[in-house]
C-alpha positions, -999 to 999 in steps of 0.1 A, spaced: -23 -107 -280 -18 -147 -284 -9 -161 -255 22 -184 -260 23 -218 -245 54 -233 -228 60 -263 -207 63 -254 -167 97 -246 -156 119 -281 -156 133 -290 -124 171 -302 -125 164 -339 -123 137 -335 -153 165 -314 -171 189 -344 -168 164 -371 -177 152 -351 -209 190 -344 -219 200 -385 -214 170 -391 -233 178 -363 -262 214 -376 -267 210 -412 -259 175 -423 -265 170 -459 -282 144 -443 -307 147 -414 -329 109 -401 -320 119 -402 -283 151 -380 -289 130 -356 -309 103 -353 -283 128 -345 -256 144 -321 -277 113 -303 -283 104 -302 -244 141 -289 -239 137 -263 -263 101 -252 -250 120 -246 -213 144 -225 -229 115 -202 -242 113 -213 -279 74 -213 -290 56 -241 -306 59 -225 -340 98 -221 -336 101 -256 -324 81 -270 -352 103 -252 -377 134 -264 -359 124 -301 -360 107 -299 -393 74 -317 -374 39 -303 -378 29 -277 -350 -1 -300 -337 26 -328 -330 47 -306 -310 16 -295 -291 8 -327 -285 43 -337 -270 43 -308 -243 7 -318 -233 16 -354 -229 48 -342 -209 26 -321 -185 2 -348 -180 24 -378 -177 60 -367 -175 86 -391 -193 62 -417 -196 42 -394 -218 67 -392 -246 77 -428 -247 54 -447 -273 33 -475 -255 37 -512 -269 14 -519 -295 -2 -550 -299 1 -556 -336 -8 -587 -358 3 -619 -336 32 -639 -351 23 -666 -373 51 -689 -362 54 -695 -324 84 -708 -305 78 -744 -312 77 -735 -349 111 -714 -346 126 -746 -331 113 -771 -358 125 -746 -384 161 -747 -372 159 -784 -373 147 -784 -407 171 -759 -422 199 -783 -407 185 -810 -429 181 -786 -462 203 -755 -456 201 -744 -493 164 -752 -500 141 -726 -487 111 -737 -508 114 -772 -492 117 -756 -457 85 -737 -466 66 -769 -481 77 -790 -451 68 -763 -424 33 -759 -439 27 -798 -443 38 -803 -404 20 -771 -390 -7 -764 -414 5 -727 -414 13 -707 -447 45 -688 -445 59 -668 -473 98 -673 -481 102 -636 -470 89 -645 -434 110 -675 -432 144 -656 -443 132 -631 -414 128 -657 -390 161 -673 -399 177 -641 -395 161 -634 -361 174 -667 -350 209 -659 -360 213 -677 -393 225 -661 -424 226 -672 -460 262 -674 -473 281 -696 -500 290 -729 -486 326 -734 -482 347 -763 -491 366 -777 -460 392 -804 -453 388 -799 -414 371 -832 -409 402 -850 -425 427 -836 -404 441 -848 -369 431 -822 -346 457 -830 -322 485 -825 -347 469 -794 -359 471 -778 -325 508 -788 -323 518 -773 -355 500 -742 -343 520 -742 -312 552 -748 -331 543 -720 -356 539 -693 -326 571 -706 -310 588 -698 -344 571 -669 -350 582 -656 -313 618 -666 -323 616 -645 -354 604 -616 -336 636 -621 -312 659 -620 -344 670 -657 -338 658 -666 -374 638 -654 -406 605 -674 -412 590 -678 -446 557 -695 -456 559 -714 -492 530 -722 -514 523 -723 -553 493 -708 -569 481 -703 -605 464 -670 -621 444 -676 -653 417 -655 -673 393 -683 -664 400 -677 -624 374 -668 -599 369 -629 -603 360 -610 -571 328 -593 -563 323 -557 -575 300 -527 -566 280 -518 -597 249 -499 -605 218 -518 -601 208 -536 -632 243 -529 -647 269 -556 -633 304 -557 -643 315 -582 -670 344 -601 -680 348 -624 -712 341 -660 -701 371 -683 -713 365 -720 -716 404 -724 -716 432 -701 -706 468 -702 -701 480 -702 -665 506 -684 -649 521 -702 -618 539 -685 -589 559 -702 -564 565 -678 -534 582 -674 -500 565 -648 -479 577 -636 -446 556 -615 -418 583 -587 -419 573 -582 -457 598 -602 -476 587 -617 -507 607 -641 -530 591 -657 -559 594 -678 -590 571 -676 -619 564 -703 -652 538 -709 -676 548 -745 -674 532 -768 -653 544 -774 -618 566 -802 -610 592 -813 -584 620 -800 -605 599 -766 -607 598 -763 -567 635 -776 -566 644 -744 -588 625 -721 -569 642 -732 -537 675 -732 -552 669 -697 -562 655 -688 -525 690 -703 -511 711 -682 -537 694 -649 -529 693 -655 -491 719 -637 -468 742 -666 -464 748 -659 -427 710 -658 -417 693 -690 -405 660 -692 -425 629 -714 -416 607 -723 -445 569 -734 -436 555 -756 -464 525 -779 -471 523 -818 -477 520 -815 -513 534 -846 -534 560 -825 -550 572 -815 -515 577 -851 -505 588 -867 -536 624 -884 -532 641 -860 -554 628 -830 -531 639 -848 -500 674 -854 -515 680 -817 -518 667 -810 -482 706 -819 -466 720 -794 -491 695 -767 -485 701 -771 -446 740 -767 -454 731 -732 -465 712 -727 -431 677 -731 -447 657 -754 -425 620 -768 -435 588 -773 -416 561 -792 -426 526 -782 -418 500 -808 -405 478 -823 -432 450 -805 -445 456 -773 -426 459 -745 -452 447 -718 -432 482 -724 -412 502 -713 -440 500 -673 -442 509 -670 -481 475 -683 -487 464 -649 -475 485 -633 -504 470 -655 -531 436 -645 -516 444 -607 -518 459 -606 -551 430 -625 -569 400 -610 -551 414 -576 -542 445 -561 -559 441 -573 -594 421 -548 -615 394 -562 -637 412 -550 -666 438 -577 -658 417 -604 -675 413 -587 -708 444 -609 -722 468 -635 -707 497 -610 -715 480 -583 -694 472 -607 -667 510 -616 -665 520 -581 -664 496 -571 -634 506 -603 -615 543 -595 -618 536 -559 -608 518 -568 -578 546 -594 -569 574 -568 -578 557 -539 -558 549 -563 -525 556 -541 -494 561 -507 -513 528 -506 -530 506 -534 -517 513 -555 -481 496 -576 -456 495 -566 -420 498 -598 -400 499 -584 -369 
């Protein structure tokens, strides 16, 4: 008769230790070894445990023996020496300094580091070290932050928060106004595709442009005006006249807009008093602060998420899709500003 082997009966403390390791162990191998010992304590044979965990029989036998000899320490992998790292802490610091000088040229970093340290490091290793040091490889962004007045920016932020609070209390409606353009040569979004078979859309050296002038509120109201002609001061005035005409005459509306030249022109400023008589008041954002204009989120969502790739097959189709999204805003697609 073959003698079956089981671990010695576990104490309550050992059961708690192993159960914790099984459910919360950092590494999968520790969780599996703890599970094996718990199964053995429950009366499962080595063959049965091997079948349940899908591991070799000798591995299960070794785990049980290590538990009997050293307890929990016996089932935890000991640190391995491995190959010493090529770059030391001083090299890591120097790499940070070099990447600040040339953030987009990994081969230049590689050459400079080798020249200074005499160490040959692959670009793969450099990328791994940079990630370990909390760096990531992303597209460089255009930014106007360096040109704006931070005090004015903070003051505008505070004003907008106060206006939003009053809107929430029902004192007025708050709209964000801006213009945007859609064409077949616009930037197309990222998309998932089979490896080696990326999505393609026709490249156009020139395409007509559909311009959209929109008024967007956080409550989901969208008023818009479209044109295929160039946007001028007269176009903007026409859009504001249409907005005033469709607005509830008893409602007080505040419209936030940027400092584009069309919004500061003499003809536009002459109309402001007229619009105020219809209970529409304008607030200008601080200069170089596009992130404070919430309608920018709508343009970004439309261009990079909501518009289907088929919209770029023809200009007429693009116009149809843009009008479909604008007309169905709130009912089909909406932005949650909470």
